[in-house]
mmCIF file of the C-alpha atoms, coordinates in Angstrom:
data_MODEL
# 
_entry.id   MODEL 
# 
loop_
_atom_site.group_PDB 
_atom_site.id 
_atom_site.type_symbol 
_atom_site.label_atom_id 
_atom_site.label_alt_id 
_atom_site.label_comp_id 
_atom_site.label_asym_id 
_atom_site.label_entity_id 
_atom_site.label_seq_id 
_atom_site.pdbx_PDB_ins_code 
_atom_site.Cartn_x 
_atom_site.Cartn_y 
_atom_site.Cartn_z 
_atom_site.occupancy 
_atom_site.B_iso_or_equiv 
_atom_site.pdbx_formal_charge 
_atom_site.auth_seq_id 
_atom_site.auth_comp_id 
_atom_site.auth_asym_id 
_atom_site.auth_atom_id 
_atom_site.pdbx_PDB_model_num 
ATOM 1   C CA . UNK A 1 1   ? -169.822 28.223 18.195 1.00 0.00 ? 1   UNK A CA 1 
ATOM 2   C CA . UNK A 1 2   ? -171.470 30.224 20.934 1.00 0.00 ? 2   UNK A CA 1 
ATOM 3   C CA . UNK A 1 3   ? -168.057 31.635 21.849 1.00 0.00 ? 3   UNK A CA 1 
ATOM 4   C CA . UNK A 1 4   ? -167.397 32.769 18.291 1.00 0.00 ? 4   UNK A CA 1 
ATOM 5   C CA . UNK A 1 5   ? -170.775 34.419 18.052 1.00 0.00 ? 5   UNK A CA 1 
ATOM 6   C CA . UNK A 1 6   ? -170.070 36.395 21.211 1.00 0.00 ? 6   UNK A CA 1 
ATOM 7   C CA . UNK A 1 7   ? -166.678 37.649 20.058 1.00 0.00 ? 7   UNK A CA 1 
ATOM 8   C CA . UNK A 1 8   ? -167.845 39.931 17.205 1.00 0.00 ? 8   UNK A CA 1 
ATOM 9   C CA . UNK A 1 9   ? -169.914 42.373 19.310 1.00 0.00 ? 9   UNK A CA 1 
ATOM 10  C CA . UNK A 1 10  ? -167.129 42.499 21.876 1.00 0.00 ? 10  UNK A CA 1 
ATOM 11  C CA . UNK A 1 11  ? -164.640 43.535 19.182 1.00 0.00 ? 11  UNK A CA 1 
ATOM 12  C CA . UNK A 1 12  ? -166.650 46.643 18.522 1.00 0.00 ? 12  UNK A CA 1 
ATOM 13  C CA . UNK A 1 13  ? -166.677 47.573 22.206 1.00 0.00 ? 13  UNK A CA 1 
ATOM 14  C CA . UNK A 1 14  ? -162.953 47.423 22.814 1.00 0.00 ? 14  UNK A CA 1 
ATOM 15  C CA . UNK A 1 15  ? -161.793 50.951 23.665 1.00 0.00 ? 15  UNK A CA 1 
ATOM 16  C CA . UNK A 1 16  ? -158.166 50.684 22.629 1.00 0.00 ? 16  UNK A CA 1 
ATOM 17  C CA . UNK A 1 17  ? -158.224 49.171 19.162 1.00 0.00 ? 17  UNK A CA 1 
ATOM 18  C CA . UNK A 1 18  ? -154.637 48.059 19.571 1.00 0.00 ? 18  UNK A CA 1 
ATOM 19  C CA . UNK A 1 19  ? -155.972 45.302 21.887 1.00 0.00 ? 19  UNK A CA 1 
ATOM 20  C CA . UNK A 1 20  ? -158.252 43.804 19.275 1.00 0.00 ? 20  UNK A CA 1 
ATOM 21  C CA . UNK A 1 21  ? -155.751 41.480 17.753 1.00 0.00 ? 21  UNK A CA 1 
ATOM 22  C CA . UNK A 1 22  ? -154.546 39.877 21.012 1.00 0.00 ? 22  UNK A CA 1 
ATOM 23  C CA . UNK A 1 23  ? -158.164 39.723 22.291 1.00 0.00 ? 23  UNK A CA 1 
ATOM 24  C CA . UNK A 1 24  ? -159.415 37.994 19.114 1.00 0.00 ? 24  UNK A CA 1 
ATOM 25  C CA . UNK A 1 25  ? -156.506 35.604 18.815 1.00 0.00 ? 25  UNK A CA 1 
ATOM 26  C CA . UNK A 1 26  ? -156.677 34.588 22.477 1.00 0.00 ? 26  UNK A CA 1 
ATOM 27  C CA . UNK A 1 27  ? -160.234 33.339 21.847 1.00 0.00 ? 27  UNK A CA 1 
ATOM 28  C CA . UNK A 1 28  ? -159.572 31.890 18.391 1.00 0.00 ? 28  UNK A CA 1 
ATOM 29  C CA . UNK A 1 29  ? -156.389 30.057 19.490 1.00 0.00 ? 29  UNK A CA 1 
ATOM 30  C CA . UNK A 1 30  ? -158.108 28.615 22.525 1.00 0.00 ? 30  UNK A CA 1 
ATOM 31  C CA . UNK A 1 31  ? -161.203 27.519 20.671 1.00 0.00 ? 31  UNK A CA 1 
ATOM 32  C CA . UNK A 1 32  ? -159.427 25.973 17.691 1.00 0.00 ? 32  UNK A CA 1 
ATOM 33  C CA . UNK A 1 33  ? -156.160 24.904 19.362 1.00 0.00 ? 33  UNK A CA 1 
ATOM 34  C CA . UNK A 1 34  ? -153.846 27.167 17.386 1.00 0.00 ? 34  UNK A CA 1 
ATOM 35  C CA . UNK A 1 35  ? -150.826 28.031 19.436 1.00 0.00 ? 35  UNK A CA 1 
ATOM 36  C CA . UNK A 1 36  ? -149.291 30.969 17.570 1.00 0.00 ? 36  UNK A CA 1 
ATOM 37  C CA . UNK A 1 37  ? -150.598 33.598 15.195 1.00 0.00 ? 37  UNK A CA 1 
ATOM 38  C CA . UNK A 1 38  ? -149.242 36.715 13.629 1.00 0.00 ? 38  UNK A CA 1 
ATOM 39  C CA . UNK A 1 39  ? -150.566 39.576 11.507 1.00 0.00 ? 39  UNK A CA 1 
ATOM 40  C CA . UNK A 1 40  ? -148.736 40.961 8.454  1.00 0.00 ? 40  UNK A CA 1 
ATOM 41  C CA . UNK A 1 41  ? -149.667 44.262 6.749  1.00 0.00 ? 41  UNK A CA 1 
ATOM 42  C CA . UNK A 1 42  ? -149.084 45.176 3.136  1.00 0.00 ? 42  UNK A CA 1 
ATOM 43  C CA . UNK A 1 43  ? -146.550 48.012 3.165  1.00 0.00 ? 43  UNK A CA 1 
ATOM 44  C CA . UNK A 1 44  ? -144.687 48.935 -0.070 1.00 0.00 ? 44  UNK A CA 1 
ATOM 45  C CA . UNK A 1 45  ? -145.195 45.521 -1.711 1.00 0.00 ? 45  UNK A CA 1 
ATOM 46  C CA . UNK A 1 46  ? -143.923 43.778 1.473  1.00 0.00 ? 46  UNK A CA 1 
ATOM 47  C CA . UNK A 1 47  ? -145.625 41.873 4.303  1.00 0.00 ? 47  UNK A CA 1 
ATOM 48  C CA . UNK A 1 48  ? -143.908 42.829 7.572  1.00 0.00 ? 48  UNK A CA 1 
ATOM 49  C CA . UNK A 1 49  ? -145.162 41.196 10.744 1.00 0.00 ? 49  UNK A CA 1 
ATOM 50  C CA . UNK A 1 50  ? -146.913 43.876 12.857 1.00 0.00 ? 50  UNK A CA 1 
ATOM 51  C CA . UNK A 1 51  ? -148.582 41.964 15.649 1.00 0.00 ? 51  UNK A CA 1 
ATOM 52  C CA . UNK A 1 52  ? -148.925 38.507 17.090 1.00 0.00 ? 52  UNK A CA 1 
ATOM 53  C CA . UNK A 1 53  ? -150.175 36.286 19.870 1.00 0.00 ? 53  UNK A CA 1 
ATOM 54  C CA . UNK A 1 54  ? -148.808 33.157 21.475 1.00 0.00 ? 54  UNK A CA 1 
ATOM 55  C CA . UNK A 1 55  ? -150.866 30.882 23.698 1.00 0.00 ? 55  UNK A CA 1 
ATOM 56  C CA . UNK A 1 56  ? -147.874 30.189 26.004 1.00 0.00 ? 56  UNK A CA 1 
ATOM 57  C CA . UNK A 1 57  ? -144.580 31.856 27.058 1.00 0.00 ? 57  UNK A CA 1 
ATOM 58  C CA . UNK A 1 58  ? -142.765 29.533 24.681 1.00 0.00 ? 58  UNK A CA 1 
ATOM 59  C CA . UNK A 1 59  ? -144.958 30.632 21.773 1.00 0.00 ? 59  UNK A CA 1 
ATOM 60  C CA . UNK A 1 60  ? -144.440 34.277 22.716 1.00 0.00 ? 60  UNK A CA 1 
ATOM 61  C CA . UNK A 1 61  ? -140.640 33.698 22.570 1.00 0.00 ? 61  UNK A CA 1 
ATOM 62  C CA . UNK A 1 62  ? -141.005 32.253 19.080 1.00 0.00 ? 62  UNK A CA 1 
ATOM 63  C CA . UNK A 1 63  ? -143.166 35.182 18.027 1.00 0.00 ? 63  UNK A CA 1 
ATOM 64  C CA . UNK A 1 64  ? -140.579 37.641 19.330 1.00 0.00 ? 64  UNK A CA 1 
ATOM 65  C CA . UNK A 1 65  ? -137.928 36.039 17.123 1.00 0.00 ? 65  UNK A CA 1 
ATOM 66  C CA . UNK A 1 66  ? -140.210 36.232 14.119 1.00 0.00 ? 66  UNK A CA 1 
ATOM 67  C CA . UNK A 1 67  ? -141.133 39.888 14.631 1.00 0.00 ? 67  UNK A CA 1 
ATOM 68  C CA . UNK A 1 68  ? -137.610 40.974 15.350 1.00 0.00 ? 68  UNK A CA 1 
ATOM 69  C CA . UNK A 1 69  ? -136.616 39.727 11.951 1.00 0.00 ? 69  UNK A CA 1 
ATOM 70  C CA . UNK A 1 70  ? -139.753 39.890 9.723  1.00 0.00 ? 70  UNK A CA 1 
ATOM 71  C CA . UNK A 1 71  ? -141.128 42.977 11.452 1.00 0.00 ? 71  UNK A CA 1 
ATOM 72  C CA . UNK A 1 72  ? -138.263 44.977 10.122 1.00 0.00 ? 72  UNK A CA 1 
ATOM 73  C CA . UNK A 1 73  ? -139.369 46.301 6.697  1.00 0.00 ? 73  UNK A CA 1 
ATOM 74  C CA . UNK A 1 74  ? -135.944 45.462 5.281  1.00 0.00 ? 74  UNK A CA 1 
ATOM 75  C CA . UNK A 1 75  ? -136.381 41.754 6.079  1.00 0.00 ? 75  UNK A CA 1 
ATOM 76  C CA . UNK A 1 76  ? -140.130 41.541 5.375  1.00 0.00 ? 76  UNK A CA 1 
ATOM 77  C CA . UNK A 1 77  ? -141.005 39.346 2.362  1.00 0.00 ? 77  UNK A CA 1 
ATOM 78  C CA . UNK A 1 78  ? -141.894 41.023 -0.953 1.00 0.00 ? 78  UNK A CA 1 
ATOM 79  C CA . UNK A 1 79  ? -145.284 39.710 -2.125 1.00 0.00 ? 79  UNK A CA 1 
ATOM 80  C CA . UNK A 1 80  ? -144.986 41.119 -5.696 1.00 0.00 ? 80  UNK A CA 1 
ATOM 81  C CA . UNK A 1 81  ? -142.546 42.876 -7.924 1.00 0.00 ? 81  UNK A CA 1 
ATOM 82  C CA . UNK A 1 82  ? -139.166 41.696 -9.173 1.00 0.00 ? 82  UNK A CA 1 
ATOM 83  C CA . UNK A 1 83  ? -138.348 40.032 -5.842 1.00 0.00 ? 83  UNK A CA 1 
ATOM 84  C CA . UNK A 1 84  ? -141.752 38.598 -4.924 1.00 0.00 ? 84  UNK A CA 1 
ATOM 85  C CA . UNK A 1 85  ? -143.232 36.384 -3.892 1.00 0.00 ? 85  UNK A CA 1 
ATOM 86  C CA . UNK A 1 86  ? -140.546 35.649 -1.342 1.00 0.00 ? 86  UNK A CA 1 
ATOM 87  C CA . UNK A 1 87  ? -142.599 33.362 0.915  1.00 0.00 ? 87  UNK A CA 1 
ATOM 88  C CA . UNK A 1 88  ? -145.398 30.882 0.501  1.00 0.00 ? 88  UNK A CA 1 
ATOM 89  C CA . UNK A 1 89  ? -147.832 33.165 2.410  1.00 0.00 ? 89  UNK A CA 1 
ATOM 90  C CA . UNK A 1 90  ? -147.269 35.859 -0.247 1.00 0.00 ? 90  UNK A CA 1 
ATOM 91  C CA . UNK A 1 91  ? -148.880 33.655 -2.894 1.00 0.00 ? 91  UNK A CA 1 
ATOM 92  C CA . UNK A 1 92  ? -152.067 33.258 -0.823 1.00 0.00 ? 92  UNK A CA 1 
ATOM 93  C CA . UNK A 1 93  ? -152.054 36.939 -0.058 1.00 0.00 ? 93  UNK A CA 1 
ATOM 94  C CA . UNK A 1 94  ? -151.707 38.010 -3.719 1.00 0.00 ? 94  UNK A CA 1 
ATOM 95  C CA . UNK A 1 95  ? -154.389 35.523 -4.784 1.00 0.00 ? 95  UNK A CA 1 
ATOM 96  C CA . UNK A 1 96  ? -156.608 36.627 -1.920 1.00 0.00 ? 96  UNK A CA 1 
ATOM 97  C CA . UNK A 1 97  ? -157.304 32.998 -1.097 1.00 0.00 ? 97  UNK A CA 1 
ATOM 98  C CA . UNK A 1 98  ? -157.236 31.393 2.355  1.00 0.00 ? 98  UNK A CA 1 
ATOM 99  C CA . UNK A 1 99  ? -154.858 28.469 2.767  1.00 0.00 ? 99  UNK A CA 1 
ATOM 100 C CA . UNK A 1 100 ? -155.526 25.675 5.223  1.00 0.00 ? 100 UNK A CA 1 
ATOM 101 C CA . UNK A 1 101 ? -153.412 22.588 5.807  1.00 0.00 ? 101 UNK A CA 1 
ATOM 102 C CA . UNK A 1 102 ? -154.667 20.494 8.731  1.00 0.00 ? 102 UNK A CA 1 
ATOM 103 C CA . UNK A 1 103 ? -151.657 18.195 8.676  1.00 0.00 ? 103 UNK A CA 1 
ATOM 104 C CA . UNK A 1 104 ? -148.391 19.775 7.574  1.00 0.00 ? 104 UNK A CA 1 
ATOM 105 C CA . UNK A 1 105 ? -146.529 16.583 8.571  1.00 0.00 ? 105 UNK A CA 1 
ATOM 106 C CA . UNK A 1 106 ? -147.606 15.078 5.272  1.00 0.00 ? 106 UNK A CA 1 
ATOM 107 C CA . UNK A 1 107 ? -145.776 17.969 3.489  1.00 0.00 ? 107 UNK A CA 1 
ATOM 108 C CA . UNK A 1 108 ? -142.694 17.576 5.675  1.00 0.00 ? 108 UNK A CA 1 
ATOM 109 C CA . UNK A 1 109 ? -142.338 13.961 4.651  1.00 0.00 ? 109 UNK A CA 1 
ATOM 110 C CA . UNK A 1 110 ? -141.885 15.127 1.063  1.00 0.00 ? 110 UNK A CA 1 
ATOM 111 C CA . UNK A 1 111 ? -139.803 18.218 1.749  1.00 0.00 ? 111 UNK A CA 1 
ATOM 112 C CA . UNK A 1 112 ? -136.605 16.626 0.395  1.00 0.00 ? 112 UNK A CA 1 
ATOM 113 C CA . UNK A 1 113 ? -138.225 16.908 -3.024 1.00 0.00 ? 113 UNK A CA 1 
ATOM 114 C CA . UNK A 1 114 ? -139.672 20.405 -2.463 1.00 0.00 ? 114 UNK A CA 1 
ATOM 115 C CA . UNK A 1 115 ? -137.668 23.621 -2.813 1.00 0.00 ? 115 UNK A CA 1 
ATOM 116 C CA . UNK A 1 116 ? -139.015 26.149 -0.370 1.00 0.00 ? 116 UNK A CA 1 
ATOM 117 C CA . UNK A 1 117 ? -138.304 29.935 -0.584 1.00 0.00 ? 117 UNK A CA 1 
ATOM 118 C CA . UNK A 1 118 ? -135.266 31.193 1.331  1.00 0.00 ? 118 UNK A CA 1 
ATOM 119 C CA . UNK A 1 119 ? -137.247 33.378 3.725  1.00 0.00 ? 119 UNK A CA 1 
ATOM 120 C CA . UNK A 1 120 ? -139.525 30.400 4.555  1.00 0.00 ? 120 UNK A CA 1 
ATOM 121 C CA . UNK A 1 121 ? -136.363 28.441 5.453  1.00 0.00 ? 121 UNK A CA 1 
ATOM 122 C CA . UNK A 1 122 ? -135.296 31.344 7.718  1.00 0.00 ? 122 UNK A CA 1 
ATOM 123 C CA . UNK A 1 123 ? -138.679 31.362 9.453  1.00 0.00 ? 123 UNK A CA 1 
ATOM 124 C CA . UNK A 1 124 ? -138.659 27.546 9.944  1.00 0.00 ? 124 UNK A CA 1 
ATOM 125 C CA . UNK A 1 125 ? -135.220 27.794 11.547 1.00 0.00 ? 125 UNK A CA 1 
ATOM 126 C CA . UNK A 1 126 ? -136.353 30.610 13.827 1.00 0.00 ? 126 UNK A CA 1 
ATOM 127 C CA . UNK A 1 127 ? -139.415 28.608 14.931 1.00 0.00 ? 127 UNK A CA 1 
ATOM 128 C CA . UNK A 1 128 ? -137.260 25.577 15.622 1.00 0.00 ? 128 UNK A CA 1 
ATOM 129 C CA . UNK A 1 129 ? -139.963 22.959 15.347 1.00 0.00 ? 129 UNK A CA 1 
ATOM 130 C CA . UNK A 1 130 ? -142.284 21.731 12.659 1.00 0.00 ? 130 UNK A CA 1 
ATOM 131 C CA . UNK A 1 131 ? -145.821 23.119 12.217 1.00 0.00 ? 131 UNK A CA 1 
ATOM 132 C CA . UNK A 1 132 ? -148.642 20.682 12.586 1.00 0.00 ? 132 UNK A CA 1 
ATOM 133 C CA . UNK A 1 133 ? -151.496 22.764 11.178 1.00 0.00 ? 133 UNK A CA 1 
ATOM 134 C CA . UNK A 1 134 ? -151.485 26.061 9.273  1.00 0.00 ? 134 UNK A CA 1 
ATOM 135 C CA . UNK A 1 135 ? -154.236 28.559 8.393  1.00 0.00 ? 135 UNK A CA 1 
ATOM 136 C CA . UNK A 1 136 ? -153.535 31.662 6.415  1.00 0.00 ? 136 UNK A CA 1 
ATOM 137 C CA . UNK A 1 137 ? -156.297 34.256 6.004  1.00 0.00 ? 137 UNK A CA 1 
ATOM 138 C CA . UNK A 1 138 ? -155.765 37.241 3.634  1.00 0.00 ? 138 UNK A CA 1 
ATOM 139 C CA . UNK A 1 139 ? -157.442 40.477 4.676  1.00 0.00 ? 139 UNK A CA 1 
ATOM 140 C CA . UNK A 1 140 ? -158.424 42.809 1.835  1.00 0.00 ? 140 UNK A CA 1 
ATOM 141 C CA . UNK A 1 141 ? -160.403 45.885 2.863  1.00 0.00 ? 141 UNK A CA 1 
ATOM 142 C CA . UNK A 1 142 ? -162.367 48.345 0.812  1.00 0.00 ? 142 UNK A CA 1 
ATOM 143 C CA . UNK A 1 143 ? -160.292 51.224 2.248  1.00 0.00 ? 143 UNK A CA 1 
ATOM 144 C CA . UNK A 1 144 ? -157.163 49.722 0.657  1.00 0.00 ? 144 UNK A CA 1 
ATOM 145 C CA . UNK A 1 145 ? -155.596 48.383 3.866  1.00 0.00 ? 145 UNK A CA 1 
ATOM 146 C CA . UNK A 1 146 ? -154.668 44.772 3.510  1.00 0.00 ? 146 UNK A CA 1 
ATOM 147 C CA . UNK A 1 147 ? -152.637 42.004 5.087  1.00 0.00 ? 147 UNK A CA 1 
ATOM 148 C CA . UNK A 1 148 ? -152.646 38.414 6.114  1.00 0.00 ? 148 UNK A CA 1 
ATOM 149 C CA . UNK A 1 149 ? -153.029 36.467 9.357  1.00 0.00 ? 149 UNK A CA 1 
ATOM 150 C CA . UNK A 1 150 ? -151.199 33.205 9.857  1.00 0.00 ? 150 UNK A CA 1 
ATOM 151 C CA . UNK A 1 151 ? -152.222 30.749 12.551 1.00 0.00 ? 151 UNK A CA 1 
ATOM 152 C CA . UNK A 1 152 ? -150.217 27.618 13.412 1.00 0.00 ? 152 UNK A CA 1 
ATOM 153 C CA . UNK A 1 153 ? -150.316 24.741 15.769 1.00 0.00 ? 153 UNK A CA 1 
ATOM 154 C CA . UNK A 1 154 ? -147.340 22.546 16.703 1.00 0.00 ? 154 UNK A CA 1 
ATOM 155 C CA . UNK A 1 155 ? -148.733 19.881 18.978 1.00 0.00 ? 155 UNK A CA 1 
ATOM 156 C CA . UNK A 1 156 ? -152.090 18.871 17.507 1.00 0.00 ? 156 UNK A CA 1 
ATOM 157 C CA . UNK A 1 157 ? -153.890 18.718 14.220 1.00 0.00 ? 157 UNK A CA 1 
ATOM 158 C CA . UNK A 1 158 ? -156.456 21.524 13.907 1.00 0.00 ? 158 UNK A CA 1 
ATOM 159 C CA . UNK A 1 159 ? -159.537 20.352 11.985 1.00 0.00 ? 159 UNK A CA 1 
ATOM 160 C CA . UNK A 1 160 ? -161.739 23.135 10.568 1.00 0.00 ? 160 UNK A CA 1 
ATOM 161 C CA . UNK A 1 161 ? -164.863 23.086 8.462  1.00 0.00 ? 161 UNK A CA 1 
ATOM 162 C CA . UNK A 1 162 ? -165.314 25.499 5.562  1.00 0.00 ? 162 UNK A CA 1 
ATOM 163 C CA . UNK A 1 163 ? -167.957 27.261 7.592  1.00 0.00 ? 163 UNK A CA 1 
ATOM 164 C CA . UNK A 1 164 ? -165.429 27.840 10.408 1.00 0.00 ? 164 UNK A CA 1 
ATOM 165 C CA . UNK A 1 165 ? -162.754 29.086 7.992  1.00 0.00 ? 165 UNK A CA 1 
ATOM 166 C CA . UNK A 1 166 ? -165.323 31.500 6.453  1.00 0.00 ? 166 UNK A CA 1 
ATOM 167 C CA . UNK A 1 167 ? -166.394 32.802 9.883  1.00 0.00 ? 167 UNK A CA 1 
ATOM 168 C CA . UNK A 1 168 ? -162.750 33.259 10.935 1.00 0.00 ? 168 UNK A CA 1 
ATOM 169 C CA . UNK A 1 169 ? -162.129 35.164 7.739  1.00 0.00 ? 169 UNK A CA 1 
ATOM 170 C CA . UNK A 1 170 ? -165.076 37.411 8.603  1.00 0.00 ? 170 UNK A CA 1 
ATOM 171 C CA . UNK A 1 171 ? -163.720 38.000 12.122 1.00 0.00 ? 171 UNK A CA 1 
ATOM 172 C CA . UNK A 1 172 ? -160.196 38.846 11.073 1.00 0.00 ? 172 UNK A CA 1 
ATOM 173 C CA . UNK A 1 173 ? -161.466 41.421 8.584  1.00 0.00 ? 173 UNK A CA 1 
ATOM 174 C CA . UNK A 1 174 ? -162.796 43.364 11.575 1.00 0.00 ? 174 UNK A CA 1 
ATOM 175 C CA . UNK A 1 175 ? -159.237 44.091 12.654 1.00 0.00 ? 175 UNK A CA 1 
ATOM 176 C CA . UNK A 1 176 ? -158.521 47.759 11.974 1.00 0.00 ? 176 UNK A CA 1 
ATOM 177 C CA . UNK A 1 177 ? -155.296 47.591 9.985  1.00 0.00 ? 177 UNK A CA 1 
ATOM 178 C CA . UNK A 1 178 ? -155.143 51.425 9.853  1.00 0.00 ? 178 UNK A CA 1 
ATOM 179 C CA . UNK A 1 179 ? -153.965 51.452 13.483 1.00 0.00 ? 179 UNK A CA 1 
ATOM 180 C CA . UNK A 1 180 ? -150.727 49.884 12.276 1.00 0.00 ? 180 UNK A CA 1 
ATOM 181 C CA . UNK A 1 181 ? -149.368 52.799 10.316 1.00 0.00 ? 181 UNK A CA 1 
ATOM 182 C CA . UNK A 1 182 ? -145.662 52.526 11.004 1.00 0.00 ? 182 UNK A CA 1 
ATOM 183 C CA . UNK A 1 183 ? -142.981 51.414 8.566  1.00 0.00 ? 183 UNK A CA 1 
ATOM 184 C CA . UNK A 1 184 ? -141.026 49.492 11.165 1.00 0.00 ? 184 UNK A CA 1 
ATOM 185 C CA . UNK A 1 185 ? -142.617 47.738 14.129 1.00 0.00 ? 185 UNK A CA 1 
ATOM 186 C CA . UNK A 1 186 ? -140.678 48.545 17.348 1.00 0.00 ? 186 UNK A CA 1 
ATOM 187 C CA . UNK A 1 187 ? -139.822 45.478 19.379 1.00 0.00 ? 187 UNK A CA 1 
ATOM 188 C CA . UNK A 1 188 ? -140.458 45.701 23.110 1.00 0.00 ? 188 UNK A CA 1 
# 
């Protein structure tokens, strides 16, 4: 927990705010063993991916696939309206409730009986491997900016306490979403 407590003051010192997300996720992923995370911002009732972080080159390749498709506002999932919610994350976003599943393998065993949204199917195919743990943290700010962060692991089960989830929620709310003011994220 010492590491987490040291992160918050450092976030406020970072000169280029664009570096906050990778800086934060590098520490969070390492500490809790998440391997891939991405940030989605609410734009016109959609949640396009606007930033992300992978703990390895393989994870960065997966992220690149995800942002190339879901970073395009045309492909981003609607969270509300006639077409929404188009993905499971949209439900947690709209309800402003964190979602944590330490062992997704239990869900996969029963997937034959579960119909998942089409865009979730697309994402799972892009990723190419099953998630092991998932944490989704909605970000709702007083200034109106909002979004959601998704963190996943593939190789190990991530066990979090409610206190850890609450603290992570506090940390991610420090990310200045206003710096992401574009309709379509360019892919480098």
